[in-house]
N, CA, C and O of each residue as an XYZ file, in Angstrom:
348
protein
N     166.983   -158.240    287.519
C     165.308   -157.867    287.770
C     164.524   -159.507    287.431
O     163.551   -160.012    287.991
N     165.205   -159.935    286.540
C     164.283   -161.310    286.757
C     164.218   -162.074    287.994
O     163.286   -162.869    288.110
N     165.251   -161.931    289.143
C     165.292   -162.795    290.359
C     163.887   -161.938    290.978
O     162.890   -162.581    291.306
N     163.927   -160.583    291.083
C     162.439   -160.113    291.840
C     161.432   -160.446    291.413
O     160.370   -160.301    292.019
N     161.566   -161.050    290.090
C     159.950   -161.188    288.920
C     159.975   -163.003    289.518
O     158.844   -163.350    289.857
N     160.708   -163.771    289.628
C     160.662   -165.037    290.393
C     160.163   -164.843    291.822
O     159.171   -165.423    292.263
N     161.031   -163.857    292.624
C     160.407   -163.912    293.942
C     159.156   -163.655    294.108
O     158.647   -164.247    295.060
N     158.348   -162.838    293.388
C     157.119   -162.127    293.620
C     156.259   -162.806    293.418
O     155.172   -162.731    293.991
N     156.749   -164.108    292.031
C     155.418   -165.384    292.288
C     155.570   -166.875    293.194
O     154.750   -167.778    293.359
N     156.958   -166.716    293.687
C     156.812   -167.630    294.874
C     155.398   -167.449    295.672
O     154.225   -167.790    295.519
N     155.841   -167.036    296.204
C     154.345   -166.464    297.307
C     152.914   -167.173    296.625
O     152.119   -168.102    296.767
N     153.264   -165.886    295.712
C     151.895   -166.285    294.777
C     151.471   -168.042    294.473
O     150.430   -168.680    294.624
N     152.773   -168.378    294.006
C     152.665   -170.076    293.342
C     152.020   -170.554    294.519
O     150.810   -170.777    294.493
N     152.848   -170.776    295.780
C     152.499   -171.302    296.969
C     151.355   -171.124    297.676
O     151.009   -172.025    298.440
N     150.671   -170.101    297.570
C     148.982   -169.353    297.748
C     148.242   -170.164    296.650
O     147.112   -170.617    296.840
N     149.026   -170.349    295.333
C     147.891   -171.006    294.658
C     147.803   -172.605    295.000
O     146.765   -173.262    295.077
N     149.178   -173.082    295.190
C     148.951   -174.930    295.899
C     148.595   -174.472    296.870
O     149.452   -175.063    297.527
N     147.960   -173.799    297.759
C     147.896   -174.271    299.144
C     146.487   -174.303    298.607
O     145.763   -175.260    298.878
N     146.074   -173.326    297.875
C     144.511   -173.261    297.220
C     143.956   -174.616    296.643
O     142.823   -175.077    296.499
N     144.990   -174.974    296.423
C     144.296   -176.270    295.189
C     143.907   -177.354    296.136
O     142.875   -178.024    296.113
N     145.342   -177.443    297.337
C     145.217   -178.503    298.299
C     144.161   -178.549    299.255
O     143.666   -179.554    299.767
N     143.807   -177.092    299.480
C     143.041   -176.761    300.167
C     141.482   -177.155    299.890
O     140.644   -177.323    300.776
N     141.213   -177.292    298.220
C     139.951   -177.348    297.593
C     139.730   -178.612    297.086
O     138.711   -178.916    296.465
N     140.970   -179.626    297.414
C     141.155   -181.130    297.068
C     140.656   -181.861    298.548
O     140.074   -182.944    298.606
N     140.985   -181.099    299.599
C     140.903   -181.666    300.917
C     139.586   -181.621    301.213
O     139.142   -182.604    301.806
N     138.588   -180.433    300.866
C     137.381   -180.291    300.839
C     136.608   -181.038    300.088
O     135.637   -181.584    300.611
N     136.877   -181.206    298.747
C     136.270   -182.119    297.730
C     136.233   -183.558    298.341
O     135.209   -184.194    298.092
N     137.319   -184.255    299.206
C     137.084   -185.325    299.774
C     136.392   -185.264    300.913
O     135.596   -186.200    300.984
N     136.363   -184.454    301.954
C     135.463   -184.364    302.490
C     134.240   -184.569    302.483
O     133.636   -185.335    303.233
N     133.650   -183.685    301.363
C     132.224   -183.677    300.989
C     131.999   -185.091    300.606
O     131.011   -185.596    301.140
N     132.517   -185.666    299.999
C     132.347   -187.075    299.502
C     132.358   -188.122    300.613
O     131.365   -188.799    300.882
N     133.456   -188.217    301.205
C     133.626   -188.785    302.872
C     132.043   -188.795    303.246
O     131.433   -189.850    303.424
N     131.462   -187.555    303.344
C     130.369   -186.683    303.821
C     129.177   -187.400    303.862
O     128.448   -187.824    304.758
N     129.178   -187.425    302.230
C     127.876   -187.737    300.959
C     128.050   -189.276    301.123
O     126.909   -189.654    300.860
N     128.799   -190.441    301.404
C     128.824   -191.479    301.628
C     128.150   -192.179    303.040
O     127.357   -193.075    303.328
N     128.916   -191.267    303.650
C     127.992   -191.893    305.279
C     127.001   -191.287    305.142
O     126.057   -191.864    305.681
N     126.669   -190.116    304.533
C     124.746   -189.894    304.931
C     124.237   -190.771    304.140
O     123.103   -191.003    304.559
N     124.437   -191.322    303.317
C     124.003   -192.277    302.078
C     123.620   -194.021    303.063
O     122.648   -194.740    302.831
N     124.888   -194.332    304.289
C     125.378   -195.213    304.707
C     124.071   -194.966    305.784
O     122.993   -195.555    305.698
N     124.256   -194.448    306.311
C     123.323   -193.758    307.789
C     121.764   -193.834    307.404
O     120.849   -194.176    308.153
N     121.662   -193.366    305.839
C     120.244   -193.472    305.180
C     119.618   -194.919    305.092
O     118.438   -195.102    305.391
N     120.304   -195.767    304.742
C     120.452   -197.246    304.470
C     119.963   -197.616    306.033
O     118.789   -197.860    306.312
N     120.584   -197.616    306.580
C     120.901   -197.905    308.271
C     119.481   -197.608    308.931
O     119.036   -198.322    309.829
N     118.861   -196.597    308.467
C     117.807   -195.788    309.152
C     116.190   -196.620    308.692
O     115.031   -196.793    309.068
N     117.284   -196.968    307.485
C     115.185   -197.771    306.924
C     115.483   -198.831    307.379
O     114.639   -199.421    308.053
N     116.926   -199.489    307.137
C     116.457   -201.275    307.358
C     115.932   -200.724    309.233
O     114.933   -201.367    309.556
N     116.235   -200.095    309.967
C     115.610   -200.019    311.426
C     114.034   -199.912    311.275
O     113.043   -200.408    311.810
N     114.352   -198.907    310.158
C     112.335   -198.489    310.304
C     111.790   -199.806    309.989
O     110.734   -200.149    310.522
N     112.345   -200.508    309.252
C     111.475   -201.621    309.073
C     111.876   -203.004    309.913
O     111.595   -203.962    309.193
N     112.213   -203.267    310.681
C     112.339   -203.592    312.076
C     111.472   -203.429    312.932
O     110.781   -204.177    313.624
N     111.652   -201.763    312.737
C     110.630   -201.937    313.862
C     109.124   -202.031    313.591
O     108.440   -202.639    314.414
N     108.607   -201.541    312.626
C     107.891   -202.229    311.724
C     107.373   -203.851    312.293
O     106.348   -204.182    312.889
N     108.466   -204.601    311.859
C     107.843   -206.320    311.990
C     107.724   -206.454    313.262
O     106.844   -207.252    313.585
N     108.590   -205.704    314.556
C     108.305   -206.050    315.651
C     106.938   -205.161    315.871
O     106.735   -205.476    317.044
N     106.023   -204.399    315.592
C     104.729   -203.630    315.953
C     103.963   -205.022    315.307
O     103.222   -205.743    315.976
N     104.144   -205.142    314.528
C     103.495   -206.014    313.764
C     103.136   -207.550    313.821
O     102.239   -208.206    313.290
N     104.263   -207.902    314.738
C     104.567   -209.250    315.548
C     103.467   -209.055    316.934
O     102.544   -209.708    317.421
N     104.057   -207.963    317.180
C     102.976   -207.791    318.497
C     102.332   -207.750    318.799
O     101.910   -208.281    319.827
N     101.601   -206.743    317.712
C      99.473   -207.056    317.285
C      99.437   -208.548    316.816
O      98.228   -208.551    316.586
N      99.856   -209.906    316.474
C      99.406   -210.616    316.043
C      99.389   -211.299    317.293
O      98.483   -212.091    317.557
N     100.519   -211.002    318.250
C     100.590   -211.827    319.877
C      99.134   -211.430    320.635
O      98.483   -212.210    321.330
N      98.864   -210.363    320.408
C      97.722   -209.396    321.164
C      96.641   -210.489    321.212
O      96.115   -211.228    322.043
N      96.552   -210.087    319.298
C      95.111   -210.889    318.933
C      95.000   -211.806    319.614
O      94.238   -211.872    320.578
N      96.016   -212.987    319.083
C      96.318   -214.640    319.693
C      95.841   -214.603    320.906
O      94.668   -214.895    321.141
N      96.815   -214.188    321.961
C      96.312   -213.995    323.313
C      96.536   -212.922    324.186
O      97.449   -212.512    324.902
N      94.756   -212.432    323.712
C      94.582   -210.937    324.552
C      94.867   -210.906    326.305
O      95.436   -210.068    327.005
N      94.102   -212.403    326.692
C      94.338   -211.738    328.173
C      95.678   -212.264    328.769
O      95.791   -212.434    329.983
N      96.368   -212.438    328.174
C      97.895   -212.837    328.595
C      98.244   -211.214    328.617
O      98.408   -210.566    329.651
N      98.350   -210.522    326.840
C      98.693   -209.466    326.730
C      97.972   -208.307    327.544
O      98.068   -207.130    327.196
N      97.181   -208.757    328.748
C      96.776   -207.891    329.322
C      96.966   -207.870    330.634
O      96.715   -207.069    331.535
N      97.542   -209.086    330.545
C      98.337   -209.402    332.570
C      99.752   -208.892    332.096
O     100.116   -207.863    332.665
N     100.705   -209.466    331.071
C     101.924   -208.958    330.913
C     101.838   -206.669    330.904
O     102.686   -205.827    331.198
N     100.813   -206.592    330.557
C     100.941   -205.116    330.339
C     100.816   -204.312    331.878
O     101.489   -203.385    332.328
N      99.255   -205.347    332.690
C      99.284   -205.134    333.938
C     100.553   -205.147    334.706
O     100.905   -204.172    335.370
N     101.268   -206.285    334.621
C     102.542   -206.195    335.681
C     103.340   -205.615    335.091
O     103.693   -204.740    335.882
N     103.988   -205.477    334.046
C     105.044   -204.351    332.961
C     104.952   -202.978    333.958
O     105.950   -202.475    334.475
N     103.297   -202.364    334.167
C     103.118   -201.328    334.720
C     103.211   -201.413    336.127
O     103.814   -200.531    336.739
N     102.723   -202.302    336.676
C     103.006   -202.635    338.494
C     104.583   -202.282    338.598
O     104.895   -201.207    339.111
N     105.539   -203.122    338.144
C     106.621   -202.842    337.973
C     107.255   -201.629    337.903
O     108.118   -201.086    338.594
N     106.639   -201.318    336.914
C     107.289   -199.608    336.715
C     107.242   -198.833    337.566
O     108.214   -198.295    338.097
N     105.768   -198.617    337.892
C     105.172   -198.286    339.071
C     106.035   -198.124    340.532
O     106.042   -197.045    341.126
N     106.690   -199.200    340.992
C     107.070   -199.375    341.859
C     108.699   -199.309    341.532
O     109.264   -198.973    342.573
N     109.541   -199.487    340.582
C     110.645   -198.913    340.333
C     110.761   -197.258    340.269
O     111.848   -196.752    340.551
N     109.690   -196.454    339.914
C     109.447   -194.980    339.541
C     109.581   -194.625    341.424
O     110.435   -194.066    342.112
N     108.509   -195.159    341.659
C     108.223   -194.731    343.422
C     109.222   -194.859    344.431
O     108.938   -194.473    345.564
N     110.418   -195.371    344.182
C     111.303   -195.856    345.271
C     112.524   -194.377    345.131
O     113.226   -194.092    344.162
N     112.437   -193.789    346.235
C     113.255   -192.733    346.063
C     114.282   -192.607    347.057
O     115.087   -191.678    346.999
């Protein structure tokens, strides 16, 4: 009779072990995802700061060289128009 009790506990024990390993795998995946999200958040902030620096330097350049900036904008618009009108 003792052997029937042991065999009935074996599947339950295996299910418990599988459940524990699944929980630990989910915990590890959650921790890794949290770390990656934090890194991406930091990189996103860095990119926003770089963008702001570029915008500020472009504003300063336009203030210092307004006619040249207008000429560059006209040339870029003309080239963009030529490129997009090709079929």
